Residue, then its C-alpha position, 0 to 999 in steps of 0.5 A: m091675772k087675766k093674761p093667763v085665763f085668757i091663755i088657756l081660753i083660747l088654747l082650749f078653744w084651739s083644742c076644741n077645734e083641732k078635735s073636731k077636725t079629725e073625727d068621724n061622724s059617730g064622734r071618734q077620732l080619725d088617727s094614724i091607725t084608722l087611716n092607714k087600715p087597708i081597705e078590704t075588697t073582693n079579690q074576685e076577677i072577671v074575665l072578659l071574653p076575648e070578643a069583648r077584650k077586643h072592644v074595650i082595648q080601644w075605649l081608653a075610659y075603661i082602661a083608665a077605670q080597669n086601673e083605678v079599681d085595681q090601685l084602689k084595691n091595695y089602698n088604704l083609708q088615707q089613700t081613697i079619700e086623697s083619690s076618690r076625685p080623680i076616681s070619680q072624673v074617671m068614672e064619670s068618663l066612663s059612663a059618658s064615653i060609652p062606644d056605639s060597639l058596646s052601647s046596651n042599657a045594661i052597659r050605660a046602667r053599670a057605668n052609672v052605677l059605677a059613677t055614682k059610686a064614685k061621686v058618693l065617694e067623693q062627697l063623704s071624703h070631702r065632708r068635714r066630719l068624716d065617716a070612715d065606716a061610710i067611706t070604706e062601704v063605698a070603696r069596697e062596692i066600686p070593684d064589685e060594681f066594676n065586676n058587673l060591667k064586666i059581667q055586662l060587657n061578656e053578655l054582649f058576647l056570649k053566643t046564642l042557641e042558634d049560633f051554637e046550631d050554626e056550630l053544630d051543623e058546620f062541625r057535621v059538615e066537615r065530619d061528613t067531608i073527612s068521612a067521605e074521604 
């Protein structure tokens, strides 16, 4: 009589332990439907100006970060959790390797925000109790923050009012030269 009771108790403890491994913070189970649900991120893509593109094409950490962000846009929750550590490492590398030609307070700040968001994603993804909503929210923010970095990169190469005045003067000189002929 003691053996069946003992076996039932062991099975009960084992099943409770298994359930706790697959629950998120709110106590819901992370089933295959939740894990396979795609993370909906922004479809907006900031295009770099040609001058900015010339500089970032040689920045390997930027290219790796762009690749990770592009992949993240197509991930589901499970893939996001599995890729959180590499994403974090790439964003740390991006933040630490800003070339001198692109170094400004705004660029460093945006790179640091990206590294921080990636680190938060990694930490959320490796907790005992996963919070699917929190992981999804941070994963959605990373592509937006990467777009913000691109905006700052573009702003480094925007022309000033003086540049426009110089171009206008050159245009006037060319026009006058052509009309004088």
